[in-house]
C-alpha positions as CSV (number, residue, x, y, z in Angstrom):
1,M,0.2,0.4,-0.4
2,K,0.7,3.4,-0.2
3,R,2.6,5.4,2.0
4,T,2.4,9.1,3.1
5,S,4.6,11.8,2.7
6,L,6.5,12.1,6.1
7,I,7.1,16.2,7.2
8,F,8.5,17.4,8.3
9,A,8.0,19.3,8.2
10,T,9.0,22.5,3.8
11,S,14.4,26.2,-0.4
12,L,17.3,28.4,-0.3
13,L,18.4,31.1,2.3
14,M,14.4,33.1,2.3
15,T,16.0,36.2,3.3
16,A,16.9,37.3,0.0
17,A,14.0,35.2,-1.9
18,I,11.3,38.1,-0.2
19,S,10.4,40.5,-2.6
20,F,8.3,43.3,0.2
21,T,5.3,44.8,-1.9
22,S,3.6,46.2,0.8
23,C,3.9,47.6,3.9
24,Q,8.1,48.4,4.2
25,K,9.8,46.8,7.6
26,D,11.9,48.5,10.0
27,D,14.5,47.0,12.7
28,E,11.9,46.0,15.2
29,Q,9.8,43.8,12.3
30,D,13.3,41.8,10.9
31,P,13.6,39.0,13.6
32,I,9.3,38.2,13.1
33,I,9.3,39.1,9.4
34,A,12.7,37.2,8.8
35,L,11.4,33.8,10.6
36,A,8.4,34.4,8.9
37,A,10.2,33.9,5.6
38,E,13.0,31.6,6.7
39,D,10.3,28.8,8.0
40,S,8.4,27.8,4.6
41,D,12.6,27.3,3.8
42,I,13.5,24.9,6.7
43,D,10.3,22.9,6.7
44,S,11.2,22.2,2.4
45,Y,14.7,20.4,3.2
46,F,12.9,18.1,5.6
47,D,9.7,17.8,3.3
48,E,12.0,16.8,0.5
49,V,13.9,14.6,2.5
50,M,10.7,13.0,3.9
51,A,9.1,12.2,-0.1
52,E,11.9,10.5,-0.3
53,T,11.7,8.2,2.7
54,D,8.2,7.2,0.8
55,E,9.8,6.8,-2.7
56,L,12.9,4.5,-1.1
57,T,10.3,2.6,1.0
58,L,7.5,1.2,-0.9
59,Q,5.4,-1.3,0.9
60,D,5.0,-4.3,-2.1
61,D,8.3,-5.9,-2.5
62,G,7.3,-7.0,-6.0
63,V,7.1,-3.7,-7.1
64,K,10.1,-2.3,-4.9
65,S,12.8,-2.6,-7.4
66,S,11.3,-1.6,-10.2
67,E,10.9,1.6,-8.4
68,M,14.3,1.9,-7.0
69,M,15.4,1.4,-10.2
70,Y,13.6,3.7,-12.4
71,A,14.7,6.1,-10.1
72,V,18.5,5.4,-10.1
73,L,18.6,5.5,-13.7
74,A,16.2,8.3,-14.2
75,G,17.9,11.1,-11.8
76,Q,21.6,12.1,-11.9
77,G,23.7,10.9,-9.5
78,T,23.5,8.0,-7.5
79,R,21.1,6.5,-4.9
80,T,22.3,3.0,-3.4
81,R,19.6,1.1,-1.1
82,K,20.5,-2.1,1.6
83,T,18.1,-3.6,3.6
84,S,18.0,-5.1,6.6
85,W,15.9,-6.8,9.0
86,E,15.6,-6.5,13.1
87,G,12.6,-9.1,13.5
88,D,9.4,-7.6,11.5
89,C,11.2,-4.9,11.3
90,R,12.9,-3.8,8.4
91,I,16.4,-0.8,7.7
92,D,16.9,0.6,4.7
93,S,20.0,2.7,4.4
94,V,20.5,4.6,1.6
95,T,23.9,6.5,0.1
96,Y,23.3,9.2,-2.3
97,S,25.8,10.5,-3.9
98,D,25.6,13.8,-5.7
99,Y,22.3,12.6,-6.6
100,V,19.2,14.5,-8.0
101,N,15.6,13.5,-7.7
102,P,13.8,13.7,-10.8
103,N,10.3,13.8,-9.7
104,A,11.0,16.0,-6.4
105,R,9.6,19.5,-6.3
106,Y,13.4,21.7,-6.0
107,E,16.5,20.2,-8.6
108,R,18.4,19.7,-4.8
109,V,21.6,17.7,-4.6
110,K,21.9,15.3,-2.0
111,N,25.1,13.8,-0.6
112,G,25.5,11.2,2.7
113,V,23.6,8.4,4.1
114,M,19.7,8.2,5.0
115,V,18.9,5.1,7.7
116,I,14.8,4.4,7.6
117,R,13.9,1.9,9.5
118,T,10.0,0.9,9.5
119,C,7.7,-1.6,11.0
120,G,4.5,-2.6,10.0
121,R,2.6,-1.2,6.9
122,Y,0.1,2.1,6.2
123,N,-2.8,0.1,5.9
124,E,-1.9,-1.9,8.6
125,P,-3.4,-0.7,12.6
126,E,0.0,-0.8,14.1
127,F,2.6,1.7,12.1
128,E,6.0,3.2,13.0
129,R,8.9,5.0,10.9
130,T,11.9,6.1,12.1
131,V,14.5,8.1,9.9
132,T,18.2,9.5,11.0
133,F,20.8,11.1,9.0
134,N,24.4,10.3,8.7
135,N,26.7,13.3,7.2
136,F,23.4,13.8,5.0
137,T,23.8,17.1,3.3
138,V,21.5,18.7,0.6
139,N,22.6,21.5,-1.9
140,G,25.4,21.5,1.0
141,N,23.0,22.4,4.0
142,Q,23.9,19.9,6.8
143,I,20.6,17.7,7.7
144,E,20.4,16.6,11.3
145,G,17.5,14.9,13.5
146,T,15.5,12.3,14.2
147,K,11.9,12.1,11.7
148,V,9.7,9.6,14.3
149,I,6.5,9.3,12.9
150,S,3.5,6.4,14.1
151,K,0.0,5.5,13.1
152,T,-3.0,6.7,15.6
153,A,-6.0,6.1,12.8
154,E,-6.7,5.8,9.1
155,H,-5.1,8.2,7.0
156,Q,-3.4,9.8,10.0
157,Y,0.0,10.1,11.4
158,Q,1.8,11.6,14.5
159,I,5.4,13.0,13.5
160,S,7.9,14.2,15.5
161,L,11.1,15.6,14.8
162,T,13.8,15.6,18.1
163,N,17.0,17.5,17.7
164,G,16.2,18.7,13.7
165,K,18.9,20.7,13.1
166,I,20.4,22.2,9.2
167,T,23.4,24.3,8.7
168,F,24.2,25.9,5.8
169,T,27.1,26.5,3.9
170,D,27.5,30.0,5.4
171,G,28.0,28.1,9.2
172,T,24.8,29.8,10.3
173,S,21.9,27.0,11.3
174,Y,18.0,26.9,12.1
175,T,17.0,24.4,14.2
176,R,14.0,23.0,14.8
177,N,11.8,20.0,17.1
178,I,8.4,19.2,16.2
179,E,4.8,17.9,16.9
180,R,2.3,17.3,13.9
181,T,-0.8,15.5,13.0
182,R,-0.7,14.7,9.5
183,T,-3.7,13.6,7.9
184,W,-3.6,12.1,4.1
185,V,-6.4,13.3,2.2
186,D,-5.5,12.6,-1.6
187,G,-3.1,10.4,-3.8
188,Y,-5.1,6.6,-2.7
189,N,-5.6,6.0,-6.0
190,T,-2.0,5.5,-7.2
191,P,-0.4,3.1,-4.9
192,F,2.9,3.4,-6.4
193,F,3.4,7.1,-7.2
194,I,3.7,10.1,-4.1
195,W,4.0,13.2,-6.6
196,D,-0.2,13.4,-6.5
197,D,-0.8,13.2,-2.9
198,V,-2.3,15.9,-0.8
199,Y,-2.5,15.8,2.8
200,T,-3.1,18.9,5.9
201,L,-1.1,19.7,8.8
202,E,-1.8,20.8,12.3
203,G,0.5,21.5,15.3
204,T,4.1,23.0,16.4
205,A,7.3,24.5,16.6
206,T,10.2,25.8,18.3
207,G,13.7,26.1,17.2
208,V,16.5,29.2,16.8
209,N,16.1,30.2,14.2
210,R,19.8,31.3,12.4
211,Q,19.8,35.3,14.5
212,G,19.8,33.2,16.7
213,N,16.4,34.0,17.7
214,A,14.8,31.3,19.4
215,Y,11.0,30.9,17.7
216,T,7.8,28.9,18.5
217,H,5.0,28.9,15.8
218,Q,1.1,27.0,16.1
219,I,-0.3,26.7,13.5
220,A,-3.7,28.0,13.8
221,S,-5.4,27.1,9.9
222,A,-4.1,23.5,8.6
223,L,-1.4,23.4,6.1
224,V,-2.3,22.4,2.8
225,Y,0.9,20.4,0.8
226,K,1.2,19.0,-2.3
227,L,3.8,17.4,-3.8
228,S,3.0,17.8,-6.8
229,C,3.7,21.8,-5.6
230,R,6.8,23.9,-4.8
231,W,4.7,25.5,-2.3
232,I,2.5,24.6,0.7
233,V,-0.7,25.8,-1.2
234,Q,-3.1,26.4,2.0
235,G,-3.0,27.2,6.0
236,V,-2.1,30.1,8.6
237,I,1.4,29.5,11.2
238,E,0.8,31.8,13.7
239,F,4.5,33.0,15.2
240,S,6.5,34.4,18.3
241,V,10.4,35.6,18.5
242,G,10.6,36.9,22.1
243,D,7.8,39.5,22.4
244,M,7.0,39.6,19.1
245,Q,4.5,37.7,17.1
246,A,3.0,37.4,13.2
247,T,0.8,35.4,10.8
248,L,1.6,33.5,8.0
249,D,-1.3,33.2,5.8
250,Y,-0.6,31.0,2.2
251,G,-3.2,32.2,0.8
252,N,-6.3,30.3,-1.0
253,G,-5.2,27.1,-2.0
254,D,-3.5,27.7,-5.6
255,C,0.1,26.8,-6.5
256,D,1.5,30.4,-6.3
257,Y,4.5,31.4,-4.4
258,L,2.8,34.3,-3.2
259,A,2.3,34.6,0.9
260,Y,1.3,37.5,3.8
261,V,2.6,38.8,7.1
262,T,0.7,40.2,9.4
263,V,2.7,42.0,12.1
264,N,0.9,44.4,14.0
265,G,-2.0,44.8,12.0
266,Q,0.5,45.5,8.2
267,T,0.3,42.8,6.0
268,V,3.5,42.6,4.1
269,E,3.6,40.2,0.4
270,V,6.3,37.8,0.3
271,K,7.2,36.1,-3.3
272,L,8.8,32.8,-2.3
273,R,11.6,31.1,-3.9
C-alpha cells in the first residue's frame, strides 16, 4: 500500500528571496519577518527529505525494485539502498552521491546516508517509521535530527522531529523540534506514485533561527501540502519571537509563490522562491 509523504516538516535562504510589495519593514520587525520567511524554507528541506523516504519504502516488494531502479536511472548521480531486518522491522540504509531526484519539487543535490527503520505497514493498525541521518547534506547544507511517524487512525499520523537542525554552507544553523498531526487527504488511487499526494498538517514547532532568536509557531489553520506543487498552498501559521508575533498566510489553495506576513496589523506580501 502507498505511504504518506513525511513532513517534516517544507528552499535556499528565503530572506534573499523575499519581495516586499506592501508595507515597509522596520528594524523591530526584522526578526519576526525573517522567521516567517525562512520557516517555509526550513520545512521544504525536511519535506523533501521525507518524501524521499516514502519513494524508497513502497510496501509491495514486487514493485519496490523497479521503482528504485527507475529513480536511479532517471536521476542525476546515484542513490543506493541496502536492506536488512530486525525481527519484523525493516532497516533501509540509503547512500546518496550527488543525487538529484527527477520527481522532486526542487533540483537539489543530496549526499550522505539516510537510515530508515520501518515497523508495520501503512495499511495496518500498527505502523511506525524512524528516520536518521549520517553526514547527510542537501545542496551542501547538513541535515540532522530524528524523525518519527506513527499511525494513530486511518490516514492519520503523529509526527515528531527531535533535535532537528540544518547547518547551512555559510556556517549559520536553524534548529527545529516538531509535534504535528498529518492527515492524508488525496492520492489514494495511485498507490506507487507519491507525487500526486495531498495532505494537511496541524501542530507546533520550536527552535532557534539563523539569527540566534528562539521562536515558536502554531498552525492556526491546517496547512495544505501538494507534492505536485513547490509551495504550501493553504493554511496559516502564528509565529512568536521573543515578545513579537506575526502570522504567515499561504493563501486559498492555489499553487503559487505568494504568501502574506502580518505584523502589528500591517501585511507584507512575500514571494517565495
